[in-house]
LONU-226342 format. One record per residue (C-alpha): residue in one letter; x, y, z. Coordinates in pm, whole numbers, plus 50000, padded with zeros to 5 digits. Each point is the difference from the previous one (the first is absolute). Layout:
residues N
AXYZ/...
//
This chain:
residues 693
M830046928862520/D502784987749769/T503465011149982/M500315026549731/T496955017150208/L502155005650279/H502925013949875/R497935021449771/S498435011750343/A503635006650157/A501535021749659/D496945020050031/S499855006450398/P501925029850125/P503334993850099/A500274995150396/L501335028250238/P503314992150127/R500714985250379/A500305035350230/T503714997950120/T501845015050253/V502445026249925/Q502625009850290/A499865039549885/G503815010050085/P501105033150166/T499165031449859/A502455019149890/P500525029350234/S498885034049887/R503315028349974/L498695015850339/Q499944966650146/R503534992849870/L501515034850078/W498254991250404/R501844965450002/G503905004149809/N501624975249902/E499304963750116/E503004992950171/D499625032950256/P498004994250338/S496575009450015/W500185030750160/A502745014349795/R498675013849747/P497485019350199/A503365013150202/L501285013149732/L497065017749855/G499345013450376/L503445014249977/L500045012649701/F496245020150086/A501365008350328/T503435015949809/A497785024449776/L498475008250321/F502355010450186/Y501905020349715/L497145018949900/Y499175008450339/N500415040150017/L501824999149647/T499085032849913/S501095019150301/S503105004649769/G498555020849771/Y502624997949701/A502684985750225/N502935003849777/S498995033949828/F503254993249758/Y498444966849860/S496075012150030/A500795030949773/A501544976349735/V497204977850059/Q497925030349950/A501605012849675/G500134963049841/S496344999150048/Q499825030649781/S502394994449749/W501094965349849/E503395014449937/A500255005750325/F498674969150122/F503054981249729/Y503465019050141/G498275008150359/S499935033749945/S499485026550356/D497545018749786/A498004996349723/G501715025549815/N502644979049991/S502835019150119/I501744975250216/T500044962150123/V499974985850354/D503144985150078/K498894963849973/P498624976649694/P496315003649973/A498774966650036/S498375006850365/L498255031549851/W498344984249709/I498594981550251/M498325023750210/A499415024449717/L498154973249826/S497384997550357/V499925042550013/R498494996749632/V497754975950085/L498845015350347/G501035036949960/L503165014750244/S499754996650337/S501724980850257/F498204973449974/A500174992749656/I504155006450034/L500154977750286/L497824965849934/P502294990649760/E502444993950273/V497574979750232/L499464980049753/M503134991749882/G501004991450374/V496994977450020/A501284983449697/T503304996950138/V498994987150353/A498394972449751/V503294994749728/V502034991550356/H497374979150133/A499634977549667/T504234997449992/V500544988350324/R496924978249975/R501104982949727/H502804978750138/F499085007850391/G496264994349989/A497305021550109/A500585008450382/A503845008649905/G498135021849683/L498295016850307/V502465009150210/G501905015949719/G496575022149884/L499815009550341/V503475008350042/M499795024149693/A496875014950059/L501235013250357/T503235011649910/P499655034050112/V501965018949711/A497974975249745/V496665016250144/L501955033649954/M500755002249622/F496794971349903/R498105031850114/F501685028149823/N501225011549669/N503764992149978/P501044976049718/D501134981050246/A496524977950059/L500194987949642/L503394994950016/V499854974250277/L496564983749821/L502204994349678/M502704983950221/A497974975750151/L498824986849697/G503084998249849/A500574981750321/W497134975149892/A500814999449702/T503324989750013/L499314966250226/K497114993149743/S502855002149742/I502484976250230/D497484976550016/E498614993749662/G503835007549842/S498055027249789/H501515026349790/K496585013649975/W499605005850348/F503715009850041/A499405031049744/I496975010850164/V502085009550315/G501935018349800/V496835020049858/L499415004350363/I503525016150111/G499955019149689/L496425015150082/G502045004050331/F502185019749845/L497985022149821/T498825005250410/K502075007150190/A503774998349748/L502704980250136/Q498724990150325/V497874967249857/L503444983449876/L500784995250432/V497494969449934/V501904984949688/P503064985950125/A498014982550215/F497314984649716/G502464997449752/L502644976350225/A496484981450089/Y499644988549679/L502754990849888/L500784979050275/F496294983350097/A498355000949621/N498304969649967/T501814993849652/T503594997749851/L502835026650047/R500175008349653/R496365003749999/R500395022950337/I502455020949867/T498145004549664/G496615010450239/A502365021650210/L500675023749662/I496734994749865/G498815020550387/V502875023149943/A498845007649646/A496105005650126/M501475024050278/V501615025349742/L497154994549713/S497415010650278/A501955025750178/G501895017549697/W497335007549755/W498775029850191/V503855008850099/A500424997049588/V497465021949951/V500535028250257/E503695003749879/L499514998149661/V497305024149989/P501525036749934/A500325014350326/S497885030949860/M497084978949934/R499664985350357/P500465011350325/Y503075003650187/I501474970450217/G499385005650355/G502814993750244/S502155000149724/Q502855028649925/D500024988449629/N496624993449864/S501004965550022/F497824974050179/L503304974049939/S501755024350214/V497085006350277/T500194959050009/F502884998550063/G501665028050179/Y497505017750237/N497174974949982/G502564969049968/L503864996050143/G499555032950128/R498074985850254/I502824975950088/S503075018449969/G498215033450139/N500895020249703/E496625013449878/T500555034149801/G497225022750046/S498514983350352/V499295014050309/G502184990950284/G501234972749828/G503594983750072/N500714982650354/G496695021650129/W497714973849976/G500974981350290/T502524978550156/T500704965249779/G501054966050134/L498284969350062/G497565012750297/R498575024249837/M496684983349921/F499884997350337/S499925030650113/S498505027850167/S498175015349695/I499684971249755/G499604968650300/G496405004049995/Q499235003949687/I500944960349871/S502564983450246/W497484984150287/L500244967549784/I503805000849856/P501564984750258/S497244970950001/A500514999949637/L503674997749993/I499594969550253/L497324979549802/L501445008049672/A503734983250145/V498044969650135/G498004994349686/L502935002749788/F501844974050214/L496794976150000/R499965002649667/G503504992249961/R499864965049847/A496765004349802/P499984995249616/R501275027149720/T496685007849933/D498765000850354/G496965030849990/R500895008950388/R503265003049965/A499415021249716/A498125019950155/Y502205007150273/V502635012349730/V497155025949857/W498335011550309/G503315000750179/G502405013049730/W497545030549974/L500075008550387/L503624995650008/V500955021449713/T497375024850028/M501355007250363/L503544998549958/T499265022249721/F497975022450199/S502254998350313/L503325010749804/M498725029349777/A501285031950055/G497505019849800/I496665014650051/F497804974750223/H496515001850152/E498554978050230/Y497344988549762/Y502114986549756/T499904972050233/V496964986649889/A502084980749730/L500794977750258/A496944993350145/P498784969149772/A503124983550012/V499674999150360/A496564990250036/A500894970949773/V502924989850159/V498384995850350/G496674987049885/M502294971349782/G501884998250297/T497554998750231/G498344970849807/E503054979849968/A501325002550336/W496174991550124/E500154964349777/H503054996750249/R498955004850284/T499834964950146/R504265005849941/S502255021950206/I500855019249703/G496515007049974/S498755007950308/I503255022450072/T499545015449699/L496175012750087/A501415017050283/A502785015649943/A497915013449717/T497415009250258/A502225013150291/A502235023149733/A496445013749879/A499175013150334/T502965007150105/W500555024249697/S496625009450042/F500655011650383/I503065022849889/L498605014349693/L496435008950248/S502155012950266/R501645023049712/T496765026350017/D497915010450306/W496914982849853/Q497604973250116/N502504993350253/W498204965750143/L500314982449658/R503574992650040/I499714986650310/G497134976649834/V501894991349728/L503344990150177/V497984980050274/V497574979349772/G502624997649725/M502554987550224/A497504976750209/S499294989449584/A503274992449938/L500834975050301/L496704982149890/L500734991749688/L503334983050106/V497824972450165/I496855005149752/T499914961449965/Q499524994750385/L497135020049991/H496574993749989/R498485001349646/R497695021650163/F502505027450081/V502014997049662/P497065027549845/V500545024350302/V503724997049982/V500235004549636/A497075028550027/S502195016250258/A503435001649835/L498175018449647/V499065026250219/A503135006750189/V501984999649680/L497115022849831/A498445025550273/G502705021049938/P500095007049620/A496054999450027/A499895023750271/Y502455022549763/S498304991549696/I496505010250214/Q501765033550091/T501185002649661/V496074999549819/G498765023750270/T502515028349921/A499725022449649/H503745001249830/T501475023649745/G502435009249827/S503244990449817/I501164981650340/V498004980450223/T500034968750253/A497644976050194/G498994998850305/P501475025250307/S502475017050030/T503194987050166/G501105036350111/R503114990249863/G500185026049664/G502384986849810/F500364988049645/G500344963949926/G502504993650233/G498415015150322/M502795025749956/P499805029450285/G499265034049924/G497874985049677/G497085021849832/P496274986350073/G498574973849768/G503554984449833/M501275038049934/P503295003249947/P501965017150364/G498965039250001/T496945002549812/T496375002650092/Q497184997049851/G498025028750097/G497055020149815/T496294997750026/G496814987649803/T497504981449965/A499524969449839/P496654984749813/G498554982950330/G501335026150224/T503534983849997/A502985025750117/Q502324999749721/G503495021149886/G500285029749854/T502525024550135/T499055032750005/G502565038450050/A503124976449888/P502615018349803/Q500554987149686/G502554975449919/G500204989550373/G498614989350333/G498034965950140/M498384981049766/G496105001650038/G499305008349613/L502164971149910/L498794976050232/D496225004849961/A497255022849824/S497475024050117/T496665006549886/P499255031349843/T497515025250138/T496525004849854/E501405033349836/V503504982849905/V497684974049781/S497545028049855/A502865020449883/L502174973749806/S496614986349874/A499045028849846/D500275003649660/A501944965449990/G499664988449649/S502085026249899/Y503284987050177/R502064964249957/W500785007350365/V497695019250231/A502905006350230/A503794989550026/A501784992950378/V503284985150066/G499844966450108/S497664973049942/Q498295000550316/N499745039350013/A498424996249642/A497504966850095/G498325018250263/L498745028449750/Q499174972349709/L498264973850231/G498155034350143/T498755013549690/G499824970549760/L502455019949721/P503754991149921/V502385019650205/M503415001249897/A502604982650199/I503465015349972/G502664983150055/G498464964050110/F499654985450315/N502785019050167/G499925030849828/S503824993449883/D498964982449669/P500985024049702/S496715001249852/P499095025049855/T502835018949949/L499595035450051/A499575009049633/Q498144974949975/F497895017450314/Q499835030349812/A499364988349657/Y496014980450141/V499215033350165/A500785020049689/N497994975349805/G496955005550329/D500614968050092/I500084999750341/H497495025650244/Y501674999150304/F503324995450247/A498974989950320/A502845019950244/S502214989150289/G497775003850267/G497014990949772/Q497444975050058/G501874969349856/G501805024849904/G504094997149803/R502845002050230/G502565003749790/G501214960849924/M502444981750231/G503014998549745/G500984971150217/L502684981749896/G501405012349746/G496255010049842/S498855026249795/G499245033550163/T497735005049705/G497145008050305/S501525026150116/E501075017849710/I496364997149840/S499195016950345/T502155027549990/W499165009549677/V496114994250041/A500125022050312/A502295030249834/N497554999849659/F496304994450114/T497305012350216/S499004983750312/V496824993650135/T498454989050303/I497634970149964/G498454985650342/G502295007550205/S503064986949782/T502115016449764/F500044992949590/Y501865021049689/D497575005349683/L501874992749776/T497825015849730/Q500985037750194/P503145008349942/L501765026050225/S501635008149665/A499304996749614/A503664984550024/A499174971350207/S496814992549730/T502544991349748/G501904976150185/T503165019350048/T501414993550350/T501115041250063/Q498365004250395/T497875031550076/T499135016750324/
//
């Protein structure tokens, strides 16, 4: 075969197959579920499963026995019900779908609950579920913020402390605005530290938005965290001084805009086109913000409040540790203060942009400013307000514990760990000694805590097998007291306007353990009388047989549940009326409204002391056929004539007197009402004030 033939044969033959090669397969990209489980690569393998376990356990714990509290604070539940029926009521936070008056707080927390009710229907579960989710989210935020600079173990400690703080357990299962407020403030701390690390204007603007939303949740209280957030950003943000100042101004602008849009709408809309602003004496949101619900809480000058002045307990630096407040929040405050001081000392020579020092300033500043404000404020103060301290206490404990553990081979580390453990155990022993509840626990906490503290002093001398036992014992001693209070809290129904976590100390007092104080943190000389049944069988307040304009606070602090006869009567021909009934005081109206699912006018707002409606306005409503019944003093959920405290309006008493003199009283289900469609004389039907006998 010649050469040409060989070349042709090679050209005509099929191409040879490529030689098989061995390919090294790279690692398969983890799925989204795997990434969720594994977490960050720098974290130990146990970190993410532990976090997910904590969040799952927190959710189950908070959900347990949730609906036993029924509508919890009926004042807010009625507004939620109204917002689920009327978008106007939703926007303004009205107490009723007829939009007579708003609650005495901004409406952001109501928005979330009202949306839940629109989806799930009106029920205790639909109202309280968002609070539980906010609680779980807050635990996650505290964990994430602490873990960012101090590691997974410190984050887990912070999250665990947050989850087991008694007042937090209470308020994340209750429908007051505090749950959303605390979540927004915790998110603000997280965003502040992120903005500091990145020197970012954008993230500090987000901080401003979160604070603005906090303002729309509970007005000026959210500003207590602003000094710490702003100072930390100005001092430590990873950028130039000029950009830090610019970023701070951007944050302030974002805060004002995110809160101001709603305030502007409320103030600019004519009063005749919107509901009356509850809690004010002049129908202005600004006045209630800076007066009754704002600076008045500091000074005690709260026009329209009940009690007020200096009737809310002894002020002073020891207030957070008093008999009525200590068991709510103070379990780990002594330890937190120790850990904060040592942490700042250890970071003393760190670079300006040190993230850990910034975290101590953010969380520690939050703790100190809020604690001092609560301790010294002379106005209305309820024990549950202290939930605003919970994230700061939890974060400082987590951060300080992590930092001290890293320095455990030095005296400062081991002594700090021992001191923090001993302080927590000793203070837990004192708090538990204030009750006759679970006496064995206080002894166990003290013994285990002190033994653990001594062993922590020599932690480096112990065999490594014993180290986890010592650490676990210290955690048990530190958390056993608040955990026991929290377990008692979830097993107990809580209703009304003033609630507390844990067992009673049996010492009364309001805010400062004041001798002779009323129960549950009421001003001295008041009682929470009355009977009634909440959904789920919970006893609620609602005084019966009280004279108009006087007596205790049963109808002020809680709502009663109307009988089936009352519900039937008020529901009859309900479509013909804007309000099926009117009652003095929001809680009195709330009981009727939640029982019937229909709008009930709350005369005088929460305290019955707001000038809404005036007598002339009420007479016009009656003449126009807008209201069917008036709940009399002694009626179920019935009017109390208005409290008229601290210079507030006496409109409720005027209306009660006019109605009683001019309309027919009827007894429904054992309760007294006035049928506003049945005047005693023709004169009353015209809206005149002529009294007949």
